[in-house]
Structure formats: C-alpha cells, structure tokens
Residue frames relative to the residue before (quaternion, step in Angstrom):
aa qw qx qy qz dx dy dz
M 1.0000 0.0000 0.0000 0.0000 0.00 0.00 0.00
R 0.4806 -0.6708 0.4787 0.2999 3.56 -0.97 0.85
T 0.4924 -0.6408 0.4931 0.3221 3.56 -1.07 0.67
F 0.6940 -0.4938 0.3345 0.4033 3.52 -1.30 0.41
L 0.6953 0.5119 -0.2902 0.4127 3.59 0.89 -0.94
T 0.6802 0.4787 -0.3081 0.4617 3.62 1.17 -0.28
T 0.5286 0.6301 -0.4235 0.3796 3.60 1.21 -0.04
K 0.6060 -0.5715 0.4113 0.3701 3.56 -1.18 0.57
A 0.6351 0.5408 -0.3360 0.4374 3.58 0.97 -0.81
A 0.6593 0.5021 -0.3124 0.4644 3.57 0.97 -0.84
R 0.6506 0.5182 -0.3273 0.4485 3.59 0.95 -0.84
R 0.6440 0.5098 -0.3243 0.4692 3.60 1.02 -0.77
A 0.6678 0.5099 -0.3043 0.4488 3.56 0.96 -0.82
L 0.7314 0.4351 -0.2296 0.4723 3.57 1.01 -0.82
R 0.4673 0.7168 -0.4332 0.2832 3.62 1.19 -0.32
P 0.6587 0.4989 -0.3390 0.4497 3.68 0.85 -0.81
I 0.6395 0.5191 -0.3323 0.4595 3.59 1.03 -0.74
A 0.6522 0.5107 -0.3110 0.4659 3.59 0.97 -0.87
D 0.6378 0.5226 -0.3280 0.4610 3.59 1.01 -0.80
L 0.6450 0.5215 -0.3197 0.4580 3.57 0.98 -0.82
I 0.6391 0.5138 -0.3220 0.4732 3.59 0.99 -0.81
D 0.6388 0.5271 -0.3231 0.4579 3.61 0.97 -0.87
Q 0.6575 0.5155 -0.3136 0.4513 3.58 0.92 -0.88
R 0.6626 0.5003 -0.3115 0.4622 3.59 0.94 -0.85
I 0.6312 0.5196 -0.3299 0.4719 3.60 1.01 -0.78
E 0.6562 0.5169 -0.3118 0.4528 3.59 0.92 -0.90
R 0.6528 0.5089 -0.3198 0.4610 3.60 0.96 -0.84
Q 0.6465 0.5211 -0.3211 0.4554 3.58 1.02 -0.80
I 0.6374 0.5206 -0.3234 0.4670 3.60 1.01 -0.81
R 0.6549 0.5120 -0.3167 0.4568 3.58 0.94 -0.85
R 0.6530 0.5036 -0.3229 0.4644 3.59 0.98 -0.80
S 0.6748 0.5081 -0.2993 0.4438 3.58 1.00 -0.83
I 0.7647 0.3812 -0.1940 0.4818 3.60 0.92 -0.91
G 0.8354 0.2596 -0.0966 0.4748 3.56 0.76 -0.99
G 0.5787 -0.6048 0.3905 0.3833 3.58 1.09 0.47
G 0.6970 -0.4956 0.2761 0.4386 3.57 1.11 0.60
S 0.7533 0.3234 -0.2137 0.5313 3.62 1.17 0.14
E 0.5664 -0.5835 0.4583 0.3588 3.52 -1.20 0.56
G 0.6029 0.5763 -0.3551 0.4223 3.56 1.08 -0.66
G 0.6432 0.5228 -0.3237 0.4563 3.58 1.02 -0.77
L 0.6490 0.5086 -0.3107 0.4728 3.55 0.98 -0.83
Q 0.6503 0.5186 -0.3143 0.4576 3.57 0.95 -0.85
R 0.6432 0.5195 -0.3260 0.4585 3.59 1.01 -0.79
E 0.6335 0.5274 -0.3271 0.4621 3.57 1.04 -0.79
L 0.6677 0.4977 -0.2989 0.4659 3.58 0.94 -0.89
T 0.6443 0.5193 -0.3196 0.4615 3.59 0.99 -0.80
A 0.6542 0.5074 -0.3128 0.4655 3.58 0.96 -0.86
L 0.6390 0.5209 -0.3200 0.4669 3.57 1.02 -0.81
R 0.6426 0.5238 -0.3166 0.4610 3.57 0.98 -0.83
H 0.6601 0.5069 -0.3142 0.4568 3.60 0.94 -0.82
R 0.6596 0.4933 -0.3141 0.4722 3.59 1.04 -0.69
Q 0.6678 0.5225 -0.2947 0.4407 3.57 1.10 -0.68
R 0.5925 0.6328 -0.3687 0.3355 3.59 1.00 -0.74
P 0.6436 0.5087 -0.3629 0.4420 3.68 0.83 -0.70
L 0.6300 0.5177 -0.3349 0.4721 3.60 1.05 -0.71
E 0.6306 0.5283 -0.3318 0.4617 3.58 1.02 -0.76
L 0.6325 0.5328 -0.3380 0.4493 3.60 0.99 -0.75
L 0.6493 0.5162 -0.3116 0.4636 3.58 1.10 -0.66
L 0.8205 0.3027 -0.1015 0.4742 3.57 0.96 -0.88
D 0.6174 0.5793 -0.3777 0.3749 3.64 1.08 -0.41
G 0.6808 -0.5454 0.3367 0.3545 3.55 -1.34 0.07
T 0.3970 0.7261 -0.4842 0.2841 3.61 1.21 0.03
G 0.8419 0.1597 -0.1310 0.4985 3.57 -0.75 1.05
R 0.7752 0.2455 -0.2011 0.5462 3.60 1.23 0.14
G 0.5295 -0.7018 0.3623 0.3097 3.58 1.28 -0.06
V 0.7907 0.1637 -0.0938 0.5824 3.60 1.18 -0.30
S 0.4750 -0.6701 0.4913 0.2898 3.57 -1.02 0.80
R 0.2987 -0.7487 0.5648 0.1766 3.55 -1.15 0.66
M 0.5239 0.5955 -0.4368 0.4245 3.60 1.19 0.43
P 0.1954 -0.8221 0.5217 0.1175 3.63 -0.13 1.20
A 0.4918 -0.6119 0.5243 0.3298 3.53 -1.18 0.56
Q 0.6118 -0.5808 0.3870 0.3724 3.57 -1.07 0.71
V 0.6418 0.5344 -0.3348 0.4365 3.59 0.97 -0.80
H 0.6636 0.4903 -0.3107 0.4719 3.61 1.02 -0.73
L 0.6274 0.5293 -0.3286 0.4672 3.56 1.05 -0.75
D 0.6718 0.4932 -0.2983 0.4653 3.58 0.86 -0.93
R 0.6549 0.5158 -0.3168 0.4525 3.58 0.97 -0.84
A 0.6477 0.5190 -0.3243 0.4538 3.59 0.95 -0.85
I 0.6508 0.5051 -0.3186 0.4689 3.59 0.94 -0.83
E 0.6593 0.5080 -0.3096 0.4599 3.58 0.93 -0.87
E 0.6683 0.4918 -0.3057 0.4670 3.60 0.90 -0.89
L 0.6604 0.5014 -0.3093 0.4657 3.58 0.96 -0.84
A 0.6266 0.5312 -0.3364 0.4605 3.59 1.02 -0.74
Q 0.6599 0.5030 -0.3084 0.4651 3.58 1.01 -0.78
V 0.6872 0.4829 -0.2889 0.4595 3.59 0.92 -0.89
S 0.7694 0.3831 -0.1874 0.4754 3.57 0.92 -0.93
G 0.3562 -0.7368 0.4964 0.2896 3.58 1.12 -0.60
D 0.6724 0.4563 -0.2687 0.5171 3.58 1.27 0.28
R 0.1892 -0.8250 0.5218 0.1064 3.60 0.03 1.26
S 0.6706 0.4843 -0.3219 0.4606 3.60 0.82 -0.85
G 0.6410 0.5126 -0.3183 0.4743 3.57 1.05 -0.73
A 0.6213 0.5424 -0.3387 0.4529 3.57 1.06 -0.73
E 0.6743 0.4837 -0.2986 0.4714 3.59 0.87 -0.92
R 0.6577 0.5120 -0.3099 0.4574 3.58 0.93 -0.88
N 0.7163 0.4689 -0.2730 0.4388 3.58 0.74 -1.03
I 0.6196 0.5312 -0.3523 0.4581 3.59 1.01 -0.74
A 0.6566 0.5046 -0.3139 0.4645 3.60 0.93 -0.85
Q 0.6779 0.4829 -0.2940 0.4700 3.59 0.89 -0.91
A 0.6532 0.5172 -0.3157 0.4541 3.58 0.98 -0.83
F 0.6311 0.5318 -0.3369 0.4533 3.59 1.01 -0.76
R 0.6695 0.4849 -0.3049 0.4728 3.59 0.87 -0.89
L 0.6432 0.5240 -0.3180 0.4590 3.57 1.03 -0.79
L 0.6232 0.5474 -0.3278 0.4523 3.59 0.99 -0.84
I 0.6734 0.4882 -0.2982 0.4683 3.58 0.85 -0.96
A 0.6741 0.5094 -0.3007 0.4424 3.58 0.90 -0.91
L 0.6961 0.4773 -0.2927 0.4493 3.59 0.84 -0.92
E 0.6631 0.4802 -0.3250 0.4734 3.60 0.95 -0.73
A 0.6200 0.5266 -0.3476 0.4664 3.60 1.15 -0.48
L 0.7605 0.3865 -0.1927 0.4849 3.59 0.99 -0.83
G 0.7065 0.5349 -0.2615 0.3826 3.56 1.05 -0.77
V 0.5343 -0.5767 0.5158 0.3403 3.49 -1.46 -0.14
G 0.7961 0.1912 -0.1637 0.5503 3.60 -0.54 1.13
R 0.4764 -0.6405 0.5234 0.2982 3.56 -1.03 -0.84
I 0.4417 -0.6037 0.5594 0.3571 3.52 -1.37 -0.11
A 0.4108 -0.7187 0.5024 0.2497 3.58 -0.79 0.98
G 0.6992 0.4837 -0.3523 0.3912 3.54 -1.10 0.76
G 0.6110 -0.5409 0.4363 0.3792 3.50 -1.36 0.20
T 0.6856 -0.5283 0.3192 0.3860 3.54 -1.21 0.55
M 0.7250 0.4264 -0.2628 0.4728 3.60 0.76 -0.94
N 0.5811 0.5635 -0.3739 0.4528 3.59 1.12 -0.56
I 0.6725 0.4852 -0.2869 0.4795 3.57 0.92 -0.93
C 0.6894 0.4802 -0.2883 0.4593 3.57 0.80 -1.00
G 0.6141 0.5580 -0.3471 0.4372 3.57 1.07 -0.69
K 0.6795 0.4792 -0.2923 0.4725 3.59 0.88 -0.90
L 0.6634 0.5078 -0.3082 0.4550 3.56 0.90 -0.92
S 0.6927 0.4783 -0.2691 0.4679 3.57 1.07 -0.72
A 0.6979 0.5201 -0.2823 0.4034 3.56 0.88 -0.97
V 0.6406 0.5747 -0.3535 0.3666 3.59 0.82 -0.94
P 0.7140 0.4118 -0.2995 0.4805 3.67 0.69 -0.83
L 0.6322 0.5406 -0.3439 0.4357 3.62 1.04 -0.68
L 0.6742 0.4947 -0.2938 0.4631 3.60 1.10 -0.62
D 0.3454 -0.8088 0.4406 0.1799 3.57 1.34 0.17
P 0.0557 -0.8298 0.5551 0.0129 3.62 0.47 1.15
P 0.5997 -0.6340 0.3649 0.3244 3.60 -1.11 0.67
N 0.7853 0.0434 -0.0731 0.6133 3.58 1.21 -0.32
D 0.5821 -0.6403 0.4081 0.2908 3.55 -1.30 0.25
E 0.4484 0.6636 -0.4698 0.3712 3.60 1.25 0.31
I 0.0598 -0.8056 0.5890 -0.0217 3.57 -0.74 1.11
L 0.1032 -0.7636 0.6350 0.0559 3.57 -0.94 0.93
E 0.0950 -0.7830 0.6142 0.0273 3.56 -0.78 1.08
I 0.1477 -0.7810 0.6046 0.0517 3.57 -0.55 1.22
G 0.7932 0.1069 -0.1363 0.5838 3.56 -0.26 1.30
T 0.0626 0.8541 -0.5080 0.0925 3.57 -0.32 1.22
L 0.2762 -0.7474 0.5346 0.2817 3.60 1.19 -0.54
Y 0.8366 -0.1413 0.1148 0.5167 3.63 -0.34 -1.18
G 0.5684 -0.6216 0.3879 0.3743 3.61 1.19 0.12
M 0.4962 0.6988 -0.4118 0.3096 3.56 1.25 -0.12
F 0.6175 0.5249 -0.3615 0.4609 3.59 1.06 -0.62
G 0.6369 0.5259 -0.3309 0.4565 3.58 0.94 -0.81
A 0.6308 0.5256 -0.3256 0.4688 3.55 1.03 -0.80
A 0.6677 0.4990 -0.3010 0.4632 3.58 0.93 -0.89
L 0.6514 0.5116 -0.3228 0.4580 3.59 0.99 -0.78
I 0.5809 0.5582 -0.3655 0.4663 3.58 1.08 -0.67
R 0.6959 0.4806 -0.2839 0.4519 3.57 0.81 -0.99
M 0.6591 0.4956 -0.3202 0.4663 3.61 0.96 -0.78
M 0.6372 0.5059 -0.3319 0.4774 3.60 1.02 -0.68
E 0.6365 0.5196 -0.3294 0.4652 3.58 0.99 -0.77
R 0.6248 0.5366 -0.3358 0.4571 3.59 1.03 -0.70
A 0.6819 0.4562 -0.2742 0.5017 3.57 1.20 -0.53
G 0.5871 -0.6113 0.3579 0.3918 3.59 1.26 0.19
R 0.5124 0.6415 -0.4166 0.3903 3.58 1.23 0.38
D 0.3337 -0.7183 0.5764 0.2010 3.56 -1.35 0.28
P 0.1001 -0.8681 0.4834 0.0526 3.59 0.50 1.20
R 0.1012 -0.7454 0.6570 0.0498 3.51 -1.21 0.78
L 0.1624 -0.8482 0.5036 0.0218 3.55 -0.29 1.34
T 0.0671 -0.7359 0.6720 0.0487 3.52 -1.17 0.82
V 0.1354 -0.8002 0.5833 0.0332 3.58 -0.84 1.03
V 0.0725 -0.7536 0.6514 0.0496 3.56 -1.09 0.82
D 0.2507 0.7511 -0.5717 0.2150 3.58 -0.67 1.10
P 0.5069 -0.6619 0.4505 0.3192 3.62 -1.02 0.71
L 0.1817 -0.8092 0.5369 0.1548 3.62 1.18 -0.48
A 0.2148 0.8523 -0.4395 0.1851 3.51 0.95 1.05
G 0.6808 -0.5001 0.2992 0.4437 3.59 1.17 0.30
L 0.7800 -0.0019 -0.0043 0.6258 3.57 1.26 -0.46
Q 0.6333 -0.5279 0.3999 0.4003 3.54 -1.31 0.20
L 0.1760 -0.8106 0.5554 0.0597 3.57 -0.73 1.10
Q 0.1349 0.7452 -0.6492 0.0713 3.54 -1.11 0.83
P 0.4895 -0.6663 0.4697 0.3095 3.61 -0.82 0.93
G 0.8137 0.2659 -0.2061 0.4741 3.55 -1.03 0.82
T 0.6932 0.4034 -0.2840 0.5254 3.58 1.25 0.14
T 0.2880 -0.7206 0.6016 0.1896 3.52 -1.27 0.47
E 0.1012 -0.8218 0.5605 0.0148 3.55 -0.38 1.23
G 0.2788 -0.7406 0.5881 0.1669 3.54 -0.95 0.91
A 0.7676 -0.2908 0.2492 0.5139 3.53 -1.21 -0.47
D 0.5553 -0.6115 0.4439 0.3472 3.55 -1.08 0.69
P 0.5645 -0.6245 0.4079 0.3534 3.64 -0.98 0.71
T 0.6110 0.5440 -0.3625 0.4465 3.59 1.18 -0.34
G 0.4188 -0.7032 0.4681 0.3332 3.58 1.20 -0.51
T 0.6008 0.5736 -0.3388 0.4419 3.59 1.31 0.07
P 0.3886 -0.7125 0.5234 0.2595 3.63 -0.79 0.88
V 0.4496 -0.6644 0.5275 0.2794 3.56 -1.18 0.66
R 0.2606 0.7580 -0.5557 0.2206 3.59 -0.47 1.19
G 0.7192 -0.4890 0.2990 0.3926 3.50 -1.29 0.42
A 0.6320 0.5483 -0.3425 0.4274 3.58 0.97 -0.78
A 0.6405 0.5142 -0.3263 0.4679 3.59 1.02 -0.74
V 0.6368 0.5270 -0.3263 0.4586 3.57 0.97 -0.85
R 0.6777 0.4912 -0.2924 0.4626 3.58 0.88 -0.94
A 0.6315 0.5361 -0.3372 0.4474 3.59 0.99 -0.78
N 0.6885 0.4732 -0.2859 0.4694 3.58 0.94 -0.82
L 0.6405 0.5161 -0.3313 0.4622 3.58 0.98 -0.74
A 0.6200 0.5608 -0.3390 0.4316 3.57 1.09 -0.69
L 0.5609 0.6276 -0.3846 0.3790 3.60 1.17 -0.46
V 0.7451 0.3834 -0.2216 0.4987 3.60 1.13 -0.50
G 0.6793 -0.5747 0.2818 0.3591 3.54 1.10 0.67
A 0.8578 -0.2020 0.1153 0.4583 3.52 -1.30 -0.48
A 0.6638 0.5076 -0.3226 0.4445 3.60 0.89 -0.85
G 0.6476 0.5014 -0.3187 0.4771 3.58 1.05 -0.68
A 0.6584 0.5095 -0.3091 0.4597 3.57 0.96 -0.85
A 0.7030 0.4667 -0.2616 0.4685 3.59 1.10 -0.67
A 0.4409 0.7160 -0.4524 0.2972 3.62 1.23 -0.13
R 0.3776 -0.6951 0.5649 0.2348 3.56 -1.15 0.71
V 0.0803 -0.7814 0.6185 0.0232 3.58 -0.86 0.98
Q 0.0528 -0.8081 0.5863 -0.0185 3.56 -0.46 1.25
Q 0.2626 -0.7801 0.5508 0.1384 3.56 -0.50 1.20
G 0.5475 0.5854 -0.4622 0.3793 3.55 -0.90 0.99
F 0.5679 -0.5847 0.4590 0.3535 3.55 -1.35 0.01
S 0.5712 -0.6459 0.3908 0.3222 3.55 -1.01 0.82
E 0.6606 0.5033 -0.3271 0.4509 3.62 1.14 -0.40
D 0.5149 0.6479 -0.4231 0.3689 3.61 1.24 -0.18
P 0.4845 -0.6868 0.4504 0.3011 3.65 -0.72 0.98
E 0.6424 0.5303 -0.3367 0.4389 3.59 0.98 -0.77
V 0.6467 0.5103 -0.3134 0.4724 3.56 1.00 -0.84
R 0.6582 0.5149 -0.3123 0.4518 3.57 0.89 -0.89
A 0.6520 0.5264 -0.3233 0.4397 3.56 0.92 -0.87
L 0.6720 0.5214 -0.2974 0.4338 3.58 1.01 -0.80
V 0.7883 0.3308 -0.1765 0.4879 3.60 0.97 -0.75
A 0.6027 0.5653 -0.3626 0.4309 3.61 1.23 -0.17
D 0.3749 0.7431 -0.4675 0.2978 3.57 1.06 0.78
R 0.7641 0.2325 -0.1419 0.5848 3.58 1.29 0.17
S 0.4480 -0.6394 0.5395 0.3153 3.54 -1.31 0.23
Y 0.2958 -0.7930 0.5175 0.1263 3.55 -0.86 1.01
G 0.3981 -0.7086 0.5354 0.2299 3.54 -1.00 0.88
V 0.7776 0.1291 -0.0599 0.6124 3.56 1.24 -0.56
I 0.0053 -0.7657 0.6432 0.0026 3.57 -0.99 0.88
I 0.1737 -0.7700 0.6098 0.0716 3.56 -0.74 1.13
V 0.1451 -0.7879 0.5956 0.0574 3.60 -0.57 1.17
D 0.2581 0.7627 -0.5376 0.2502 3.56 -0.18 1.34
G 0.4080 0.7153 -0.4663 0.3232 3.55 1.03 0.83
D 0.8196 0.0186 0.0633 0.5691 3.55 -0.65 -1.21
H 0.2462 -0.8106 0.5200 0.1089 3.60 -0.60 1.16
S 0.4612 0.6580 -0.4737 0.3605 3.62 1.20 0.11
A 0.6588 -0.5168 0.3623 0.4094 3.58 -1.22 0.45
S 0.6791 0.4834 -0.2994 0.4642 3.58 0.92 -0.86
G 0.6525 0.5224 -0.3163 0.4486 3.57 1.01 -0.78
V 0.6703 0.4795 -0.2958 0.4830 3.58 0.93 -0.88
A 0.6213 0.5439 -0.3413 0.4491 3.58 1.01 -0.78
A 0.6624 0.5000 -0.3060 0.4665 3.58 0.95 -0.86
D 0.6680 0.4939 -0.3061 0.4648 3.59 0.96 -0.81
L 0.6414 0.5114 -0.3307 0.4667 3.61 1.01 -0.71
E 0.6343 0.5264 -0.3275 0.4619 3.56 1.00 -0.81
W 0.6576 0.4928 -0.3004 0.4842 3.57 1.00 -0.84
A 0.6326 0.5453 -0.3330 0.4377 3.58 0.95 -0.86
E 0.5869 0.5791 -0.3616 0.4353 3.59 1.05 -0.72
Q 0.7072 0.4914 -0.2592 0.4373 3.56 0.98 -0.87
I 0.8128 0.3120 -0.1264 0.4754 3.59 0.97 -0.78
V 0.5284 0.6084 -0.4374 0.3992 3.62 1.19 -0.02
A 0.4832 -0.6752 0.4823 0.2793 3.56 -1.00 0.87
P 0.6113 -0.5152 0.4243 0.4252 3.61 -1.17 0.36
G 0.7979 0.2128 -0.1947 0.5294 3.56 -0.74 1.07
G 0.4648 0.7163 -0.4154 0.3134 3.56 1.32 -0.05
I 0.4187 -0.7014 0.5354 0.2148 3.53 -1.32 0.52
V 0.1041 -0.7528 0.6476 0.0555 3.56 -1.00 0.93
V 0.1550 -0.7927 0.5876 0.0480 3.56 -0.78 1.10
L 0.1666 -0.7692 0.6123 0.0753 3.56 -0.79 1.08
D 0.2509 -0.7900 0.5416 0.1401 3.58 -0.34 1.22
D 0.8318 0.1873 -0.1799 0.4905 3.57 -1.23 0.68
F 0.2490 0.7846 -0.5200 0.2279 3.57 1.16 0.63
G 0.8275 0.1633 -0.1499 0.5159 3.58 -0.71 1.08
H 0.4657 0.6714 -0.4598 0.3478 3.59 1.23 0.03
P 0.4834 -0.7056 0.4274 0.2929 3.63 -0.72 1.00
K 0.6064 0.5655 -0.3603 0.4275 3.59 1.15 -0.47
W 0.7871 0.2648 -0.1140 0.5453 3.59 1.14 -0.62
P 0.0429 -0.8469 0.5299 0.0138 3.64 0.47 1.12
G 0.5545 0.6360 -0.3884 0.3704 3.59 1.16 -0.47
I 0.5933 0.5796 -0.3715 0.4171 3.59 1.11 -0.58
K 0.6929 0.4508 -0.2732 0.4920 3.58 0.84 -0.96
E 0.6108 0.5515 -0.3497 0.4477 3.59 1.05 -0.72
A 0.6802 0.4741 -0.2871 0.4797 3.58 0.87 -0.93
F 0.6236 0.5447 -0.3313 0.4523 3.58 1.01 -0.81
D 0.6714 0.5047 -0.3068 0.4477 3.59 0.81 -0.99
K 0.6706 0.4880 -0.3042 0.4686 3.58 0.92 -0.85
H 0.6637 0.5082 -0.3153 0.4493 3.57 0.94 -0.83
M 0.6886 0.4882 -0.2921 0.4496 3.58 0.93 -0.85
A 0.6045 0.5439 -0.3533 0.4625 3.59 1.27 -0.23
T 0.6010 0.5435 -0.3576 0.4643 3.59 1.30 -0.10
D 0.6264 -0.5019 0.4219 0.4216 3.56 -1.33 -0.11
T 0.0894 0.8572 -0.4958 0.1073 3.54 0.60 1.20
R 0.4780 -0.6381 0.5260 0.2961 3.53 -1.31 0.44
L 0.6492 0.5836 -0.2923 0.3906 3.55 1.23 -0.48
T 0.1516 -0.7553 0.6330 0.0769 3.54 -1.14 0.80
F 0.4092 -0.7184 0.5100 0.2374 3.56 -0.87 0.98
L 0.2571 -0.7901 0.5441 0.1163 3.56 -0.78 1.10
G 0.6822 -0.4279 0.3102 0.5053 3.56 1.08 -0.69
Q 0.4535 -0.6765 0.5293 0.2380 3.51 -1.39 -0.05
V 0.0290 -0.7694 0.6380 0.0072 3.54 -1.09 0.81
A 0.8532 -0.1514 0.0892 0.4911 3.58 -0.68 1.13
N 0.7280 -0.4635 0.2328 0.4483 3.56 0.72 1.16
S 0.6121 0.4153 -0.4323 0.5157 3.54 0.94 0.96
G 0.2705 -0.7597 0.5719 0.1503 3.56 -1.00 0.89
Y 0.2003 -0.7912 0.5725 0.0780 3.57 -1.06 0.81
L 0.0374 -0.7903 0.6107 -0.0311 3.53 -0.90 1.05
R 0.1776 -0.7662 0.6054 0.1220 3.57 -1.19 0.57
A 0.4107 -0.7033 0.5302 0.2358 3.55 -1.01 0.91
S 0.5294 -0.6269 0.4650 0.3324 3.55 -1.07 0.70
A 0.5489 -0.6284 0.4463 0.3236 3.55 -1.17 0.61
C-alpha cells in the first residue's frame, strides 16, 4: 500500500506549505547575495559580466571564426590521447598547456589565424616534439597564414631542437579546398606570402630562415624544388580530398626520413571523409609507414628505419 505522503490528495494538501518554504528560501538567498534586494543581485551579475567580457575578447571566435576556450572534456581527451601516442603523460600535460598559451599569443600578435579547432592545433604542436623525429627538417603541406609553422618552430625549440621549416602552399588569397566554396576569411586578412613571412618572423631566426614555396604539392616543379632533403616531420594539411591526400601520402613516402613522423591533419573528421579513405587505401599497400594513433583529429604515422 502506498504511504500517505505519496498519494495525490496528500500532495495537493501539502503544496501550499511547500510553496511557502520555497518562498522563504528564495528570500533568504536574495538577502545573502544581493543585500536584500533584486537590484543588488542584478548589479553583482552586471559587474561580473563586465569583468568577464575582456577575457571573452581574448578567447572567443570574434575575428577568427572559432572559439579558443576548450571544453574540459575535450582538453582531458586530448591529453589522454597524446599520452597514449607518445607514452609520456607528464610531457603530454606540459606540452598541451604550453601549446595553448602559444596559440593564444600568436593569434593575438600575428596576421590572420591558425586554421583548425583549439585542441586539434594544440595536439599537433604538442605531439611532434614528443615523438622525437630523427632530424629537424620539417615540411608543412598547406599553411594558410604560416602561423602554425611558426608555432611548431617554437615548440621544437622548447624541446632543444633546431627546426628548419619548408612550407608548400598556393597562397591563393583564401583557404582552398576542393568541393567547397570559401568566402572571405573571418580574420579579414588575405592569404599571401607577406602574411606568412610576417608570422614566421615572430619566432626569430628559424622563422626568418624558413623556405616558402608557393604552389600546389602535386605540381612536379614544386616537388622538385623541395625534395632536396629527407624530412623528419611532414605535416599533410593541404588538399583534403581523397585523391589529394593519397597523392601527398605517396610523396611523403619518398621524402620522409627513416623514423620520420607524418601527421595527417583532420584525420577522422566527419567533414573530411576523403582523408580516412586515402589513409585506408595507402595503409593497404606495401608502405613504410606505421600508424601510431590519433590525437584530436590528427593521425600520426612513423616511417620505418
């Protein structure tokens, strides 16, 4: 048999008493927080909002198209994935924190922005030095404004390395992807060589010495100009179509150093299924590359020695 307090009649009878208790609790909260008046509480909330707005301007998506305030769940997941790929949990936590601060600083000082979500960017900047590439030659296929390359130089230098960056990008005035229609960049800044050079200069001598080759990575002339060395790190972030990624992976096989790291940006991202498609087909061949794992929508591979 149901107890008295669970019957409908009892709930109706007790409702006025419960409402009275709620009202008294609400009045007590208002007196404690707002000096006894709704106006006081409203003033406190307004003051808090005014103090918060400058922080939002530093981290929100205004002028770059994406917020730089990561959710705690995404931050924790990126650290966990990086710890698994690198085998270094303390290094993962340290590098993610340093990469996040670097991202905010460079976008505040630089021209344009770094393409991608916050954890995706921080994951790449953190993982590359932790994976200890065999040499300091870095090839970045697709750079947008050159700011990611600048950030990677700085993260490698923090690890005691002497990075030498080569960039390949069409520098076509805006971000290009087959099958998409891109308008003006949310920063309002055109993609051009001068912007890339300005951002690379922010990280000193290594940035100023970087090679910037304008053109598409599939062009034979472009390949001939930059395939003059073996690369310890290759960032594949150009054409996101299946055919484009397949061509870049095939080229990476030829020029990556033994033990070198190949980074596939936007790996597994639902917006770009061609990346995973090209990866699956490439890994079914007699490849030198071994898949290490995934961190925040980037895949990591290492070339055999």
